[in-house]
C-alpha positions, 0 to 999 in steps of 0.5 A: 431535523437534526437532534440537539444534545448540546450541554446534556449529561449523556454518560452511559447512554446507548446510541448503538446503531442509531442515525444521528447524522448532523446531531449536536453534541457540543459541550455534552458529557458523553463519558461511557456513551456507546455510539457503536455503528451509529451514523454520525455524519456531520455530527458536532462534538466540539467541546464534548467530554468523552472517556470513562465514567468515574466507576470505571476509573476506580475499577481500572485503578484497582486493577492496576494496583493488583497488577503492580502487586503481582509484579512485585511478587514476581520480582521478589522471586527473581531476587531470591533466585539471584541470592542462591549464588551464595548457597552452599549447594552447587546446583543452587549456585548455578541457578543463581548465576544463570538468573543473574546472567539472564536478568542483567542483559534483560535490563539493559536491552529493555532500556536501550532497545525496547521491550520487543527486543528484550523479549526476543533476547529472553527467548534465545537466552532461555533456549540456550540455558535450557540446553545447558541445563539438560547437559548439566542436570535435567533438574535445573531445566525448570528453574532456568525457564522459571527465571525468564518467565518471572522476568517477563511476567514481572516486567509486563505486569508492572509496566502495564499497571503503571501505564494503566494508572497513567492512562485512566487518571487525570493529570493531577491524580496520576501522581497519586495513582502512580505512587500508590501503585509503587507502594502497593507493589513494594509492600507486597514484595516485602511481605513475600520477602519476609515469608522467605525469611520465615521459611528459613531462607535467611536474611541474605535472601531477604536482602536480595529479594527486596533489592530485586523487587526495588530494581524491578519496580524502577524498571517498570516505572521507566517502561510505563513512563516511556510508553505513555510518552509515545516511545515506539520501543515500548508500543506493546505496553502502550497498546495494552494500557490504552486498550485497558483504559478504553474499556468502558469508555466512550465507544465510536467503534464502527461508527461513520464520523464523516465530517464530524467535528471534535474541535476542543473535545476531550477524548481520553479513553475513547474507542475509534476502531474500524471508524470512518473518519473522512474529513473529521475535524480534530483541531485542539482536541484534548488527549487525542493520544489516549484514544484507541485508534485501531488501524485509522490514521490516528495511530500515528503520533505525528499525524495526531499532533498535526491534526490537533495543532494544524502545524506540520511544516518540515515533517515527514509523512512518507508512505502514510495512509492518510485517506480522508484526513482533514488538513484544512488550512494546515501549515504543511510547508516543506513537508514530505508526503512521498508515496503517501495516500491523501485520497479524499483528503480535505486540503482546502487552503492548506500551505503546501509550499515546497512540499514533496508530493512525489507519487502522492495519491490525490484521487478525489482530494480537495485542494481548493485554495491550497498553496503549491508554490515550489511543490515537487510533484513528480509522478503525483497521483492526481485524477479528474476528481482532484479539485484544483479550483483557486490553487495558488501556485507561482511555479512547481518542480516536476522532479525531486531536488538533488545537490546538483540540481536543486530546481529540477524541471521547473515549470514554467521553464523561464525562471523569471516567469510565474503562473498567474491566477488559474494558470496552474490548473490549466497547466496541470489538467492535461496530465490527469486526462492523459495516458502516460506510457513510460518506456525503459531501455532500448526503445523500439519505435516500430513496436511503439507505433504498432502497439499504440495503433493496436490499442487505439483500435481495441479501445475506440471509446478511449478516444486516444490522441497523441499529444506529446512525446519526450526523450528522457535520458539516453534510453527512456521515452514517454508517449503521452496520449489524451484519453476520455476522462472515464477511461481505465488508464491502468488497463490501457497501460497494461494492455499496451505494454503486453503488446509492445513487449511481444512486438519488441521480441519479433525480428525486424523482418517480422515487424515489417510484415505488419508495417508495410501495408499501413502508412499510419504505422510508418508515420507514427514510427517516424514520429517516435524516431524523431522524438528519440533524437530530440532533447525536449518534447516533440508534440504531434497535435493532430494524431488521432488514432481512434478510427484506425484499423490494424493488427492485434498482437496479444499474449506471451512474448514467447513467439514461436513458429514465425519465419521472417524474410530471411527464412523464406522457403520454396512455396511448393516445399512449404505447402507440402509441409503444411499438407503433411502436418494436416494429414496428421490431424484427425478428421471431423466427426461430423461432416456438417461441422468441419474441424481444425483439419478441414478449416486449415485445408480450406485456408491453405487452398485459399492462400495458394490460389490467391492472385493478390499475394506475392510469393513471399507473403504466401510463404509466410502465410503458409508458415502460420498455417503450418504453426496452426496445424502443429498446435491443432494436435493439442488445441486445448493446451495453453502453450498451443493456444498461445501459438495459435493466437500468434499465428492468427494475428500474423495472418491478419497482418499479412492479409491487411490491405488486400482488396475487399473483393479478393476471394482470400479476404472473404474466405479468411473472414469466415475461416479465421474466427472459426479456427480461433473458436476451435482453439478456445480463443473466441 
């Protein structure tokens, strides 16, 4: 039975590693509670109050005051360095001018381009200044470097101090904490400035030190304000402040919060690093921008806003990692999710009207009851685990819109027609049950036919069946085949294109050797050739390739040692060349275990003596035996193995179609596997 902690005071409680699945924490005070690595699947945290306990708030505010004082101290030194411009000593004047030249751009770059850009500027400025200092006077080197160090230390310490005060204090307490931090910093800086006076630096030094401190404090205030507003230019300061503010706060680090509910919960200073947030609910959660998100989807300000409000219309979420996000009933009309990962997400009843879903990953995504009317679904990544029950959709577009074509590839094609209830799921279902093989530039119909035949033979469990072909543009072609739902489409596609690219590299005469004995390849080749001449889909509904046998073309596209019909040599000459090559191979050490030389000699004799092969086929077959003999000199070398694999493949193609009673068939069924084994191909 699920535990009930609703309304309880759980401040500082330790639930580390506990199984609290389905527990009720609604309206509970969980400030400072530790849920690290706990199982909180389906837990209810609605209206709960997370964050820091009071003692931690006080402690962190004190830390921010100390940092602000330290910042003031550093700014005073920068002001003092600038006052040296009016010194009577030449070296001091140089130090003052260099400090001024370094700091003025630092202020402007920090405000215009952000903190990271200003740090890069300081690194370059210090390097140049030190080089100049070494050239002018080696004693100035430390002073130049010191000016930059004081600037960085003052800016970081002050900005973080004010940002921490902002992060840990409440909405009303912040004004007091901020002002108090400013006063502390300013007071401390004036104490140091007076110390300069008593040390004999003079009133002018005091004035510059005070002015430098004031300017620095204003810069710190601006950086902190922009950082906590979410300005990406100051993300470094914000991240440091949030990390400080989450110290001692509620920790969900490493916890499993699948299906947890944080509706209207207060989540300031809460640690969500390494947390599982699949389908967690955040509707109207408070201060979600003050959590420590780690690498979860909560790190994106737009995503946080969407989760809290449910309003994401006309917003870009391109290439965002939104795996497992809960957007149930969200308004996502006209939103863009190009290249985004929405796998395992909850999009039940979401409005995705006119949304751009190009290449969006939707594996395991729940789209039950979602609205997809007008959505652009080019190459979207739905699978057989994507839930499309009850999807409301009148029409979709298969491409992104352009100025010339605002309604590209509308489905249904007739603009007066719309999908009725259930039609869209029926229309789209074949897409994730199919293997889509896209061909670019110079499509070779014969290579397509042979490669697909080969793929079907190698993977009968995939139950490949061609359902459609489509010409795309002048030189692009799509072959779509129905597959078994459990098939690995990525593996099938990779294997197909490995074979296709190698076959495409062969000459026409070499391809003919693989085709002429198989009418199925010729039929498929004609179908592809016909499709390439048609502007629209060409469907072949009864082309089941799961039971065919054929040629296995694998390996590199670098095919060597293959001769086509245009290079037929005299049979006696080529046979003599094979004998010469075989004589160069070593004899087998064991008479009972024939080696490459002995096996190839037997194969040569079987080919020459065959009564079923034409002279052309015998010549081509002996060319492959010759290639095997050359490769046999170094059978374990990778390039030789590839040559051997290609030669064996070609031999199988030549022998395809011979009668089963032929002595050559019986011989090759024994010899070719043995030869392949000696090349390490078995």
